[in-house]
C-alpha angles and dihedrals in degrees: 000000000000105000126045124184117200120197103210119208105226093208104040122069096170104059099106094230092118092049090052092048093050091051094048094044091047095051094043098034088230129164116244135216115199108205123188128179122190117166112223119214088204088073088069096066119131113263089222095064120125121272091249092053090043092054091048093051091045092055091046091050089052092051089047092054093043091053095055094038088056088055090052092047091053090052091048089056090056090057094044090051086063093049092257121142110232137174131188137218127185125196138177097200114154093213099061098177094050092047093048093049091048092052091046091054090048096048095038095206124195086227137005122210125206131164123231118211128246113214095208143333093278097024129100126264114272111231108191128208089254090054092053092048089053092047091052100038110025104113094203133056111294122202113201106202123212120209100254136089122261120252111250091221092038132126145231111232130194118207109211141179107207094169093064112124095215115094089214090061091049091052090047091052090056089050091051093051092044091051095047091048093049094048093047092049095046094049096036095243132137119267125224138177119206131195128174108199115177144005117253104267093196090074093046103042108016093173099043116130126220092021095130093059092044094049091047091055091046090051092049092050092051093046091051091053091048091052090050089052097051093043090086093049139062092262128127122209087244088064092056121093119193120180139173122226144052108350099222096044095043093046093051090052093048092047091057094043095048095042091236114195097179126024111200113211132178127228123199134182107257140177121262096269093048091046091056093052099039092041091057091051092046090051092054091048094049093044099044105030109095096204132077114277123217111201113204128193127207110267092245090057092058094058 
């Protein structure tokens, strides 16, 4: 990890994205780009305004830019105090998502960090339209940061699907495990691999016969595939968590139990039907999972 891009929220100083970026940059000795976008309504003035009005708006626009640039400069000093090389860029682009994606493609970071907002202590996470556009279109790993500190004895957990028939998914699973293992080792955290393999049939077919035998064979098949997956990585079977049930609910429970700091998820290009199903699951995970979420794309998708 040599290049880290940090999307700085211009109006939120307590979102933990800077703290995460400092930790990652410190452990990996990476260079950092701090990117802030704050649309300015003063840019929408009529070109036919008087010279006096024009000069006033021009001075206000300059003060506007200087205010937010000063914020970026103060953040840059925090990185430099830790011996981390950091640069800043400020923009007033009205189309925030398009601008951010353009800068990401130009900078080609190994990881991009962005905070997601929490609406209240007991409320759900707020995933904005810009966030979703980044999740869907960001060609490089994207870390969505939740506003809470990491657990010192926490873990990095990869969520995998080893039974998937597509070779691209299998390759992605290896990338997820490799990434989780590397992050955990670099930051001295625990490593975990998670797989949710089947809905609870007892709630669907309470009177079905022979379900126990069938479910045992399903469990064995999934466990075998999981073992094949981790064989190529520095993962012990004790670090693997396999559960049966609803993915979002089960994952949220496991994240809390295992003190997960970063959940590593994969994102693949899918057809319209798959996008509707997977998108709904992804939304639940992002909304309800209390930890940071690292969204990874298959390597071919980043080219």
